[in-house]
NUKEFI-515574 format. One line per field, with one value per residue (C-alpha): residue number from 1; residue in one letter; chain; x negated, y, z. Coordinates in Angstrom, 2 decimals, padded with zeros to 5 digits. Layout:
NUKEFI-515574
seq: [NUM;...] $
type: [A;...] $
mol: [A;...] $
c1: [X;...] $
c2: [Y;...] $
c3: [Z;...] $
end
This chain:
NUKEFI-515574
seq: [1;2;3;4;5;6;7;8;9;10;11;12;13;14;15;16;17;18;19;20;21;22;23;24;25;26;27;28;29;30;31;32;33;34;35;36;37;38;39;40;41;42;43;44;45;46;47;48;49;50;51;52;53;54;55;56;57;58;59;60;61;62;63;64;65;66;67;68;69;70;71;72;73;74;75;76;77;78;79;80;81;82;83;84;85;86;87;88;89;90;91;92;93;94;95;96;97;98;99;100;101;102;103;104;105;106;107;108;109;110;111;112;113;114;115;116;117;118;119;120;121;122;123;124;125;126;127;128;129;130;131;132;133;134;135;136;137;138;139;140;141;142;143;144;145;146;147;148;149;150;151;152;153;154;155;156;157;158;159;160;161;162;163;164;165;166;167;168;169;170;171;172;173;174;175;176;177;178;179;180;181;182;183;184;185;186;187;188;189;190;191;192;193;194;195;196;197;198;199;200;201;202;203;204;205;206;207;208;209;210;211;212;213;214;215;216;217;218;219;220;221;222;223;224;225;226;227;228;229;230;231;232;233;234;235;236;237;238;239;240;241;242;243;244;245;246;247;248;249;250;251;252;253;254;255;256;257;258;259;260;261;262;263;264;265;266;267;268;269;270;271;272;273;274;275;276;277;278;279;280;281;282;283;284;285;286;287;288;289;290;291;292;293;294;295;296;297;298;299;300;301;302;303;304;305;306;307;308;309;310;311;312;313;314;315;316;317;318;319;320;321;322;323;324;325;326;327;328;329;330;331;332;333;334;335;336;337;338;339;340;341;342;343;344;345;346;347;348;349;350;351;352;353;354;355;356;357;358;359;360;361;362;363;364;365;366;367;368;369;370;371;372;373;374;375;376;377;378;379;380;381;382;383;384;385;386;387;388;389;390;391;392;393;394;395;396;397;398;399;400;401;402;403;404;405;406;407;408;409;410;411;412;413;414;415;416;417;418;419;420;421;422;423;424;425;426;427;428;429;430;431;432;433;434;435;436;437;438;439;440;441;442;443;444;445;446;447;448;449;450;451;452;453;454;455;456;457;458;459;460;461;462;463;464;465;466;467;468;469;470;471;472;473;474;475;476;477;478;479;480;481;482;483;484;485;486;487;488;489;490;491;492;493;494;495;496;497;498;499;500;501;502;503;504;505;506;507;508;509;510;511;512;513;514;515;516;517;518;519;520;521;522;523;524;525;526;527;528;529;530;531;532;533;534;535;536] $
type: [M;P;S;G;F;L;T;K;L;K;V;T;I;G;E;L;D;L;P;A;L;Q;L;W;V;L;A;N;F;V;T;L;M;L;M;L;I;L;G;I;R;L;G;V;Q;L;L;T;T;H;A;S;F;F;S;L;A;F;L;T;A;A;F;A;A;N;V;W;L;I;L;G;I;V;V;V;R;F;V;M;G;W;M;A;Y;R;V;L;D;G;L;R;S;S;E;A;R;A;R;K;V;A;G;R;D;V;L;S;G;L;P;N;R;F;L;F;N;E;L;V;D;A;E;A;A;R;C;K;R;G;R;H;Q;F;A;L;F;Y;L;D;L;D;H;F;K;Q;A;N;D;T;F;G;H;D;V;G;D;K;L;I;V;A;V;T;R;R;L;A;Q;V;L;R;A;C;D;H;F;A;R;L;G;G;D;E;F;A;L;I;Q;A;D;V;T;E;P;R;D;C;A;R;L;A;Q;R;I;L;D;A;M;S;M;P;F;E;I;R;G;Q;Q;I;F;I;G;V;S;I;G;I;S;L;C;P;Q;N;A;T;D;R;Q;E;L;M;R;L;A;D;L;A;L;Y;R;S;K;Q;A;G;R;N;R;F;A;F;F;E;A;K;M;G;E;E;L;R;L;R;Q;S;A;E;D;E;L;R;A;A;I;E;N;N;E;L;E;L;F;Y;Q;P;I;V;G;A;T;D;G;K;I;V;C;V;E;A;L;A;R;W;Q;H;K;T;Y;G;L;L;S;A;D;S;F;I;P;L;A;E;E;R;G;L;I;V;L;L;G;E;W;A;L;R;R;A;C;A;D;A;S;H;W;P;G;V;K;V;A;I;N;V;S;P;I;Q;F;R;Q;K;D;F;V;A;S;V;N;R;I;L;A;E;T;G;I;E;A;Q;R;V;E;L;E;L;T;E;G;V;I;I;A;D;A;D;L;A;E;H;S;M;I;D;L;R;A;L;G;V;H;M;V;L;D;D;F;G;T;G;Y;S;S;L;I;Y;L;R;R;F;A;F;D;K;I;K;I;D;R;S;F;L;E;S;M;E;F;S;G;E;S;A;I;I;V;R;S;I;V;D;L;G;R;S;L;G;L;V;V;T;A;E;G;I;E;T;E;E;Q;A;R;F;L;R;S;I;G;C;D;E;L;Q;G;F;L;F;A;R;P;M;T;A;A;E;I;G;L;R;L;A;D;E;A;A;Q;N;L;R;L;S;S;T;R;S;V;A] $
mol: [A;A;A;A;A;A;A;A;A;A;A;A;A;A;A;A;A;A;A;A;A;A;A;A;A;A;A;A;A;A;A;A;A;A;A;A;A;A;A;A;A;A;A;A;A;A;A;A;A;A;A;A;A;A;A;A;A;A;A;A;A;A;A;A;A;A;A;A;A;A;A;A;A;A;A;A;A;A;A;A;A;A;A;A;A;A;A;A;A;A;A;A;A;A;A;A;A;A;A;A;A;A;A;A;A;A;A;A;A;A;A;A;A;A;A;A;A;A;A;A;A;A;A;A;A;A;A;A;A;A;A;A;A;A;A;A;A;A;A;A;A;A;A;A;A;A;A;A;A;A;A;A;A;A;A;A;A;A;A;A;A;A;A;A;A;A;A;A;A;A;A;A;A;A;A;A;A;A;A;A;A;A;A;A;A;A;A;A;A;A;A;A;A;A;A;A;A;A;A;A;A;A;A;A;A;A;A;A;A;A;A;A;A;A;A;A;A;A;A;A;A;A;A;A;A;A;A;A;A;A;A;A;A;A;A;A;A;A;A;A;A;A;A;A;A;A;A;A;A;A;A;A;A;A;A;A;A;A;A;A;A;A;A;A;A;A;A;A;A;A;A;A;A;A;A;A;A;A;A;A;A;A;A;A;A;A;A;A;A;A;A;A;A;A;A;A;A;A;A;A;A;A;A;A;A;A;A;A;A;A;A;A;A;A;A;A;A;A;A;A;A;A;A;A;A;A;A;A;A;A;A;A;A;A;A;A;A;A;A;A;A;A;A;A;A;A;A;A;A;A;A;A;A;A;A;A;A;A;A;A;A;A;A;A;A;A;A;A;A;A;A;A;A;A;A;A;A;A;A;A;A;A;A;A;A;A;A;A;A;A;A;A;A;A;A;A;A;A;A;A;A;A;A;A;A;A;A;A;A;A;A;A;A;A;A;A;A;A;A;A;A;A;A;A;A;A;A;A;A;A;A;A;A;A;A;A;A;A;A;A;A;A;A;A;A;A;A;A;A;A;A;A;A;A;A;A;A;A;A;A;A;A;A;A;A;A;A;A;A;A;A;A;A;A;A;A;A;A;A;A;A;A;A;A;A;A;A;A;A;A;A;A;A;A;A;A;A;A;A;A;A;A;A;A;A;A;A;A;A;A;A;A;A;A;A;A;A;A;A;A;A;A;A;A;A;A;A;A;A;A;A;A;A;A;A;A] $
c1: [011.02;009.88;012.55;011.19;011.95;015.41;015.86;014.48;016.79;019.47;018.92;018.15;021.59;023.51;025.81;026.04;026.42;023.10;023.19;024.81;021.84;019.33;021.18;021.28;017.60;016.80;018.97;017.32;014.00;015.50;016.68;013.36;011.64;014.31;014.12;010.10;010.49;012.75;010.60;007.49;009.63;011.35;007.82;006.17;008.89;008.76;004.94;005.12;008.00;006.87;010.45;011.83;013.13;016.29;017.13;020.66;018.73;015.83;018.63;020.75;018.01;016.39;019.86;020.39;016.55;017.27;020.68;020.41;018.24;020.52;023.58;021.18;020.47;023.90;025.28;022.34;023.58;026.96;025.86;023.85;027.08;029.19;026.35;025.82;029.70;029.57;026.60;028.15;031.32;029.69;027.97;031.12;032.58;029.63;029.76;033.23;032.75;029.89;031.82;034.80;032.31;030.34;033.83;034.56;033.81;031.71;033.24;036.74;037.26;038.98;037.96;034.94;034.43;033.47;036.14;038.87;037.56;038.91;042.01;042.33;041.55;043.89;046.54;045.82;046.04;049.31;050.87;049.60;051.58;054.60;056.80;055.08;053.73;051.23;049.74;046.03;045.29;042.42;041.91;039.11;039.25;039.32;036.71;035.46;031.71;032.28;033.78;031.08;028.24;030.05;030.81;028.12;027.96;029.46;032.70;032.67;032.65;035.64;037.34;036.92;038.56;041.51;042.19;042.43;044.77;047.15;047.25;047.74;050.94;052.36;051.90;053.78;051.85;051.90;049.76;045.70;043.87;040.12;037.27;034.99;032.62;032.00;034.95;036.35;039.33;041.43;044.61;047.01;050.78;052.12;055.39;055.93;059.34;059.00;056.30;058.68;057.96;054.32;055.27;056.99;054.11;051.49;053.86;054.04;050.18;049.49;052.30;050.61;047.27;048.72;048.69;045.53;043.15;042.63;038.95;036.92;038.96;038.53;041.55;039.95;041.95;041.79;043.23;043.41;043.29;044.98;044.91;047.03;047.02;049.40;049.27;050.13;051.48;048.04;045.66;045.41;041.48;040.52;037.53;039.68;042.33;039.80;038.16;041.75;042.62;039.61;040.12;043.40;041.77;039.51;042.53;044.13;040.84;040.76;044.13;043.71;043.11;045.55;047.83;048.31;048.15;049.08;046.89;047.79;046.26;045.16;042.74;040.34;040.26;039.47;037.01;035.33;035.34;034.15;031.57;030.46;030.39;027.94;025.72;025.50;025.15;022.19;020.75;021.13;019.34;016.31;016.01;016.33;019.31;020.95;020.68;020.45;022.46;021.88;024.47;022.83;023.55;023.01;022.21;025.36;023.79;021.74;023.57;019.80;019.25;018.09;018.98;020.04;022.46;021.45;024.47;023.99;025.33;025.77;026.22;028.05;027.89;032.08;033.40;030.64;029.40;030.95;030.47;029.35;032.65;033.06;030.36;028.90;031.93;030.65;027.40;027.81;030.47;028.06;024.53;023.12;023.41;019.67;018.10;020.34;019.90;015.96;016.02;018.28;015.72;012.64;013.98;014.97;011.71;009.86;012.38;012.05;008.44;008.45;010.74;008.51;010.34;013.62;015.16;016.81;019.75;020.19;023.21;022.57;024.84;025.58;024.13;020.95;020.55;020.98;018.14;015.09;012.59;014.70;012.41;009.26;010.53;011.46;007.92;006.61;008.65;007.38;003.89;004.46;006.09;004.06;006.72;006.63;008.94;010.19;011.96;014.02;017.52;019.44;022.80;024.95;028.71;030.02;030.27;026.70;026.02;029.32;028.67;025.16;024.76;021.65;019.98;020.99;019.58;016.16;016.21;016.89;014.21;011.70;012.69;012.67;008.96;008.02;009.57;012.64;016.09;018.93;022.20;025.83;028.18;031.97;031.76;035.38;037.09;036.02;037.29;034.34;032.03;031.34;030.03;027.51;026.22;025.57;023.83;021.89;019.55;021.10;019.65;022.46;026.35;028.62;032.13;034.26;036.01;039.48;039.51;038.84;041.26;044.56;043.16;044.88;042.55;045.15;046.05;044.94;042.41;040.91;040.83;038.88;036.45;035.61;035.27;032.94;030.73;030.56;029.83;027.29;025.36;025.69;023.69;021.06;022.27;022.39;026.19;027.04;030.56;031.09;033.86;034.17;036.20;037.26;035.58;038.36;036.83;033.17;033.92;035.86;032.86;030.16;032.54;032.39;028.57;028.30;024.73;024.84;027.50;028.15;030.78;032.04;032.14;028.19;027.44;028.60;026.18;023.46;020.35;016.90;015.99;018.54;017.76;014.25;015.47;017.67;015.14;012.69;015.36;015.88;011.96;012.04;014.66;012.74;009.59;011.80;013.08;009.71;008.40;011.42;010.79;007.11;007.76;010.48] $
c2: [-084.35;-082.58;-081.69;-078.36;-077.10;-078.24;-076.44;-073.34;-074.04;-074.00;-070.75;-069.22;-070.37;-070.45;-072.84;-076.28;-080.12;-080.74;-084.61;-084.29;-082.10;-084.65;-087.74;-085.77;-085.57;-088.95;-089.90;-087.85;-089.44;-093.15;-092.33;-091.03;-094.23;-096.48;-094.67;-094.76;-099.02;-099.17;-097.39;-099.58;-102.80;-101.77;-100.87;-104.06;-105.69;-104.29;-104.98;-108.95;-109.39;-107.10;-106.22;-102.96;-100.67;-100.03;-103.47;-105.25;-108.23;-106.25;-103.78;-107.05;-108.62;-105.85;-104.94;-108.52;-108.47;-105.00;-105.00;-104.56;-101.33;-099.74;-100.45;-098.89;-095.70;-095.61;-095.79;-093.62;-090.77;-091.28;-090.76;-087.74;-086.11;-086.33;-085.25;-082.35;-081.41;-081.55;-079.18;-076.91;-076.70;-076.08;-073.11;-071.76;-072.09;-070.65;-067.40;-067.30;-067.24;-064.60;-062.32;-062.21;-061.55;-058.68;-057.21;-056.76;-054.89;-057.00;-055.15;-054.83;-057.45;-054.93;-054.38;-052.36;-049.33;-051.64;-054.22;-051.01;-049.49;-052.52;-052.49;-048.62;-049.57;-052.37;-050.45;-047.38;-049.67;-051.10;-047.51;-046.98;-049.95;-049.11;-046.73;-048.02;-045.11;-045.47;-043.08;-042.98;-041.70;-040.53;-041.03;-039.88;-040.51;-037.08;-037.09;-040.53;-039.26;-037.95;-040.99;-043.12;-040.94;-040.75;-044.68;-045.96;-047.69;-050.81;-049.20;-047.54;-050.63;-052.03;-048.70;-049.18;-052.97;-051.31;-048.72;-051.25;-053.50;-050.52;-049.10;-052.40;-052.65;-049.77;-051.01;-053.20;-056.20;-054.68;-051.80;-052.19;-050.67;-050.38;-049.22;-046.91;-046.58;-045.37;-043.83;-043.08;-045.15;-045.20;-047.29;-047.49;-047.21;-049.42;-048.56;-044.84;-043.60;-039.84;-038.08;-038.36;-042.01;-040.91;-038.61;-040.83;-043.35;-040.67;-039.63;-043.49;-043.54;-040.17;-041.45;-044.75;-042.83;-040.51;-043.15;-043.85;-046.77;-048.84;-049.87;-051.49;-049.61;-046.33;-044.67;-043.04;-040.23;-039.66;-038.99;-038.76;-036.57;-037.54;-036.47;-037.71;-037.80;-039.22;-041.28;-040.38;-037.01;-035.78;-038.03;-041.54;-041.94;-043.84;-041.24;-038.16;-039.62;-040.15;-036.58;-035.10;-037.00;-035.94;-032.24;-033.06;-034.56;-031.44;-029.16;-031.36;-030.76;-027.22;-026.90;-028.39;-031.84;-034.42;-034.14;-034.99;-032.83;-033.39;-032.49;-028.91;-027.66;-024.52;-026.47;-027.21;-023.36;-022.52;-025.67;-023.39;-020.35;-021.93;-023.79;-020.14;-018.26;-021.34;-020.93;-016.85;-017.12;-019.64;-016.97;-014.46;-016.49;-017.66;-013.99;-012.11;-010.46;-010.40;-007.90;-007.61;-005.27;-005.03;-003.72;-002.35;-003.65;-000.81;-000.80;-000.35;001.96;004.20;003.54;003.15;000.27;-002.97;-005.52;-005.60;-008.47;-009.33;-009.50;-011.00;-009.04;-009.81;-007.14;-008.91;-007.49;-007.57;-007.62;-004.96;-005.68;-008.98;-009.61;-012.92;-014.20;-014.33;-016.64;-018.68;-021.12;-021.55;-021.72;-024.12;-026.18;-026.53;-027.11;-023.76;-022.68;-024.09;-022.10;-018.89;-019.39;-019.67;-016.62;-014.44;-015.72;-014.61;-011.31;-010.35;-011.22;-009.49;-006.28;-006.46;-006.64;-002.79;-002.12;-002.73;-003.36;-004.27;-007.75;-009.24;-011.53;-014.30;-016.46;-019.81;-022.36;-025.74;-027.55;-025.26;-025.91;-029.95;-030.17;-032.03;-029.29;-026.48;-026.00;-026.10;-023.88;-021.00;-021.57;-021.02;-017.83;-016.47;-017.15;-015.62;-012.52;-011.87;-011.19;-012.18;-014.99;-013.41;-010.83;-013.09;-014.46;-017.32;-017.25;-020.32;-021.04;-024.33;-025.77;-025.90;-028.27;-030.02;-032.63;-033.79;-032.49;-034.50;-033.42;-029.74;-030.33;-031.55;-028.50;-026.00;-026.77;-026.80;-023.18;-022.07;-023.47;-021.31;-018.18;-017.90;-016.60;-018.76;-017.20;-018.69;-016.70;-016.26;-017.38;-018.25;-019.35;-022.78;-025.59;-026.61;-023.64;-024.10;-027.23;-026.49;-023.29;-025.98;-028.49;-025.85;-023.34;-019.98;-016.44;-014.73;-015.10;-013.00;-012.08;-012.75;-009.65;-011.29;-010.61;-006.87;-006.29;-005.92;-005.85;-003.90;-003.24;-004.76;-007.68;-011.22;-010.62;-007.70;-010.67;-012.97;-010.79;-009.66;-013.38;-014.12;-011.24;-012.32;-015.70;-014.93;-012.25;-015.29;-017.64;-015.15;-014.75;-011.51;-010.59;-008.85;-007.70;-007.38;-005.76;-002.59;000.13;002.69;004.86;003.35;-000.22;000.79;002.23;-000.61;-002.81;-000.63;-000.92;-004.57;-004.67;-006.09;-005.67;-005.06;-003.75;-004.20;-002.32;000.38;002.71;002.81;001.82;000.05;-002.25;-000.55;-001.08;-001.64;001.76;003.28;001.25;002.57;006.35;005.83;004.18;007.13;009.55;007.95;007.84;011.42;012.02;010.07;012.30;015.28;014.32;013.19;016.78;018.36;016.25;017.02;020.88;020.50] $
c3: [038.57;042.00;044.40;045.04;041.56;041.71;045.24;043.28;040.24;042.75;044.63;041.27;039.30;042.23;043.83;041.35;041.56;042.65;042.54;038.82;037.81;039.36;037.55;034.50;034.55;035.53;032.55;030.08;031.20;030.83;027.18;026.56;027.83;026.20;022.67;022.92;023.46;021.13;018.42;019.36;019.31;015.74;014.43;015.58;013.97;010.72;010.43;011.29;008.70;006.12;005.28;003.94;007.09;005.21;003.87;005.65;006.88;008.64;010.14;011.13;012.77;014.43;015.94;017.40;018.77;020.37;021.11;025.11;023.92;021.82;024.34;027.06;025.05;024.19;028.20;029.25;026.75;028.04;031.33;030.36;028.70;031.81;034.12;031.89;031.90;035.53;035.72;033.10;034.95;038.40;036.58;035.53;038.73;040.28;038.04;038.56;042.32;041.85;039.93;042.36;045.20;043.18;042.81;046.46;049.25;051.50;054.71;053.90;051.49;049.04;045.48;044.72;042.56;039.66;039.99;040.70;037.39;035.63;037.18;036.52;032.68;032.51;033.80;031.64;028.71;029.72;030.16;026.43;025.08;026.52;028.88;032.22;034.22;037.31;039.91;040.67;044.63;046.04;049.66;051.94;056.06;057.91;060.82;060.40;060.27;063.75;065.15;063.41;065.04;068.31;069.15;066.80;063.34;064.51;065.93;062.43;060.44;062.87;062.04;058.55;058.74;060.92;058.42;055.42;057.39;058.35;055.10;053.14;055.37;053.61;049.71;047.62;046.12;042.66;043.87;043.96;046.87;047.04;048.93;046.63;049.69;053.06;054.01;050.47;049.37;046.29;044.99;041.90;042.53;039.80;038.05;039.03;037.97;039.30;041.49;044.39;044.58;044.79;047.49;049.82;049.58;050.19;053.26;054.56;054.59;056.74;058.87;059.41;059.92;062.49;065.42;067.12;066.82;069.79;069.33;071.87;074.51;072.87;071.25;067.82;065.92;062.21;059.21;055.88;052.84;049.74;045.96;043.33;039.38;037.37;033.91;031.15;032.44;033.38;031.36;029.97;030.45;033.50;033.98;033.41;035.94;038.52;037.96;038.40;041.16;043.02;042.23;044.00;046.82;047.06;046.94;049.82;051.99;051.61;052.61;055.99;055.42;056.67;053.53;050.10;046.63;043.47;040.31;038.55;036.00;037.86;039.72;037.17;036.26;039.95;040.11;037.10;038.80;041.93;040.13;038.51;041.72;043.32;040.28;040.69;044.45;044.12;041.68;044.19;046.72;044.69;043.23;046.18;045.32;048.62;051.42;054.89;057.03;060.97;063.48;066.70;069.96;072.66;076.15;078.36;080.61;078.28;074.83;073.38;070.94;072.56;069.56;066.25;064.55;061.04;058.66;054.89;052.24;048.49;046.06;043.38;039.80;039.53;043.05;044.86;048.44;049.57;053.24;054.66;055.44;051.35;050.62;053.74;053.49;049.71;050.67;053.41;051.01;048.12;050.03;049.82;053.44;054.44;051.59;052.55;056.02;055.57;053.78;055.82;059.03;057.31;056.02;059.64;060.93;058.57;058.87;062.71;062.74;061.90;065.05;068.24;071.49;069.13;069.30;066.31;066.33;063.42;063.14;062.69;060.78;061.98;058.85;059.23;062.83;062.23;059.76;061.09;060.06;061.53;064.48;062.29;059.83;062.67;063.56;060.27;059.59;063.07;061.85;058.45;059.70;062.60;065.02;068.52;069.27;072.28;069.96;067.77;069.21;067.52;067.59;068.00;068.21;069.65;066.49;066.30;069.07;069.63;066.66;067.95;071.35;072.10;068.81;069.86;072.95;072.11;069.27;071.68;074.08;071.14;070.03;073.61;074.05;071.02;072.86;071.05;072.61;072.41;072.28;072.72;070.27;070.39;074.19;075.68;072.50;072.97;075.29;077.07;076.88;080.57;080.01;077.62;080.03;082.15;080.00;077.68;078.48;077.00;077.61;076.39;075.90;073.85;074.45;071.54;070.04;070.46;073.99;073.22;070.21;072.11;075.67;078.42;081.20;083.87;081.65;081.27;078.99;081.14;083.85;081.36;080.23;083.92;084.61;082.03;082.97;086.64;085.34;083.04;085.73;088.53;086.11;085.15;081.46;079.58;078.92;075.40;074.32;070.77;068.63;070.80;069.03;071.74;074.55;076.89;076.34;076.52;079.97;081.43;080.14;081.93;084.75;085.24;084.68;081.19;080.04;076.21;073.97;070.14;067.66;065.39;068.31;068.56;064.66;061.74;060.08;058.09;055.90;057.70;056.32;058.33;061.50;061.22;061.17;063.81;065.80;064.88;066.20;069.69;069.90;068.99;071.70;074.29;073.32;074.34;077.10;078.69;077.63;079.18;082.41;082.33;082.23;084.84] $
end
């Protein structure tokens, strides 16, 4: 038997007793040869004696003449049986090892999703047989992706291992802990007598995760969100228990992360309502049922419209006209923000193409901006609508660029190469805005409205606003203030040299048609003033 075949067999089947397999093959071959020789000798003896094969005399003589062959066959067959047992035993052991490996996560060594499903099924069956109760925990690491992207996947892997070790220290021997994939974990808390047992374990997990992880000289802070379902109080079926724990985890994240939440019946209804809202929003985007309103931004010196900010609105059949704050978070969460953002950019550019000399500002979501084809999408929309790129302003917040500064920098360079202007929105509210101004080539900064809401013109807010204006002008940036509602605020901002003003004092958001009428009125007024000067 060629050794290459045996090697392939070993690789195919798994780890087994290869010498035993070789001996089994050899013994099988020897047995066949001995039986062939025995058959030939018996045939020759039968022909030469002319005796009956079944006669006692012939059988006795044949046995005496071939006793060594018969004994050899018996011995070799015994060896075959023993070797076959060893081979089968090796196969069973190999299968057991393969099943064990298949049920384990390679990185953490914890049970994986498949093995955990079996553990939950076993615990649920135990629950049905008696008064036993258990809890199913779903855990999701907070800010793990940021740490993974910042420090690299190798550090991310070490972080998963460190999390595994730390959480294992707060669990009992009878609890089952598993890694479902990525930064998702699950555990079974056995022998639960009351929900307070679950709350105490959840709090121990939160406390354990509150301490920083020291990896390669880096202190990494992450948290954990936890969702809990109970068997049999909430469900007795594995799939249902997991679904309910996932709902509770979702609630925990929505409440601010780094906390735990038990499943409650109302969560299912909230999910259905949210799913319904998602379906309605998707249909509204695809059927062009959303609207864009525009709030004018005026020049500080002459009060004329220099730019309009596009603001999405949804005319909902039940709740009426909804502002962007009502549905943008839903769009970001449910993966609709890219579709919505592209629609808003195309619509705004198409409308603004009819307003010569006026710029249009469009807010960009962090998710939308991080799309690999975002720059190409902007370029395509500019070509489709025919608007000059210099009249398009994309408003970014620090959240857009803080997640991946390198990607943001490359995208901004490409956008500026097209001629598009970049605006840093909500300036002054972030912890590192000055760093961004030094690194990224913005054209404009917008002072956040929070500085103007309760501003005393000799207080701290006024000093901050004055400093922002001075900083912007020294860097050659256009400075816009938003949220202006009183004439006193407008006078103060003009006096310190602010370039552009935006707020209800000048105009509320209006439709594209209303913007067109207002621009027409301004053009007519300018014409009258020109005529008056000519006559004078």
